[in-house]
N, C-alpha and C positions, 0 to 999 in steps of 0.2 A: 677719540680719533682726531687729534688736532691737525688742522691744515692751517698753515700760517703764511701770510705774505708779509715779509719784513722789508721795508724800504729804508736802506741805510746808505748815505752817500759814501762813495769810494774815499778811502783814507780818513774817514771820520774817526776810526778807532784803529789801534794797533791790530795786526793780524791775530795775535794771541787773545787780546781782549774781545775781538769780534767773535772768534771761535767759542770762547767761554759764554758770551752773550747768547749766541744762537742755540747752544746746548741748554742754557738756563731758560730761554724762552720756551723751548719744547717742554722742559720739565714743569714749568709753571702751568702751562696749559693742560698737560696730562693731569696734574694734581687738581686743577680747577674743574675738570670734568669728573673728578671723583675716583681717579685711578692711581695706581702706584707708579711713579716715575722710574722706579727700579725694575719694573716689569719689562722684560725683553719684548714681549708681545706688543705692549703699548708703545715702546720705542720704535719697533719695526714698522708700525703703521702710522706714525706721526711724521708729517712732511712739512718742511719749511722751504719756501721759495724766497731766495734772496734777490731783491731788486736793487739796481743801482740807478737812481735818478740822475739824468744828465745834468740837471741843475734844479735848485729849489729857490723860489722867489717869494719874498714877503713884501706886500705892498708894491709889487711891480719891480722890486729891486732884488738882486741876488742876495741870498741870506749870508750874513757874515759868519754865522755859526752853523754847525750841522743840525739838521732837523730830521727826526725819525718818525716813521709812520708804521705801526704794527697792526695788522688786521688778522686776528685769530678767528677762524671759522670753526664752528661746532654744530653738530646736528641739533635741531630743535629739541629742547628739553634738557640739554646738558648744563645750561647756565641758570643760575638764580640771580636775583638782583644783587645779593651779597657776593656771589662768586664773580659776577661781572666787575663789581667795584674792587674786589681783591685782585683780579687780573690786571686792571688798569694800574693800581698802585704798585703791584709787584713787578710788572713790566717796566714801569717808570723807574723804580728803584734799581732794577737790573741794568738799565741803560745808564743810570747815574754811576753805578759801580764800574761799568765798562769804560765810560769816558772819564772816570775819576773826577766827577764834578758833583758838588752838593745837590741834593734832591731839589731844593727850592730854585736853584739856578737852572737846572736842566728841565724841570717839569713843564715849563711853557713850550719847550721844543720837542716834546714827546707826545705824539698823538696815538691813541689806542682805540680801535673800533671793534670790540667784541661782537661778532656777528653770528647769529644762528641761521642755519640753512633749514628751510621748512622741511618737515618730515616728508619723505617720498621724493626729495630732490637731491639726495646725496647718493652719488653713484661711484662705485669702485668695483673692480674685478669684472666689469662688463654688466653689472646688475645694479638695481636700486637697493640700497641698504637703508633700512629704517632703524630708528633708535633702538628698539628692542633687539634687533639683529646685531647691531654694533655692541650693545651692552653685553649680550650673550657671548660675543667673540672675545671681549676683553675681560669680563668678570666670570664667565662660565655659563653654560646653558642653563644650569639650575637657578641662575639669577636673572633670567630673561624678564621675568615679571617686574623687576626693578626698573628696567628700561621702559616698560609700558607705564609704570607709575610715574616716572619722571616726565614722560611725554604728556600724560593726563594732567599732572600738576601744572606744567607750563601752559597748556591750552586753557586750563581753568583760570590761571593768572591773567592770560590775555583776555579772556572773556570778561572777567571782572573789571579789568582795566578799560574795556570798551563799554562797560555798563550793561553787558548782556547778562540776562538772568535766565537760567534754565527753568522750564515749567515745574520741575521738582523743587525748586527753591522758593516758589510762591507760597 
């Protein structure tokens, strides 16, 4: 259930290139969350907000070249370290294609911040949706447990990263 904030300066891309990029960003993020970009259900609930910065400054001076900031939001548990790295690379490659600029030249101007929203803090339809609910909606009710497993895996990774050890691990 991607939610994307894309900050793209006005006229940085041709209208056609920008339209292709926005669609590609959505597909990249649906795939990163483990779903099929061809799914009409996944497309229907994926939202991209396009922001037009009035100006972008680097070192206190107006930037001479366009700079891009893409913030994909996903419910906690949807990303792994590998999927976050893939998202950053694929988004940067997509912006390079849209601008028709070599990857190495554009990469320093593309900032990607894959962000996980803590479980219980994702609201839609006037209710809180937890990862198992979202996964069941996209993959089917019979696969709800996969959403629970994803969330448990992510919380375990966070605990290990903080050096927290469960009593059962001793």
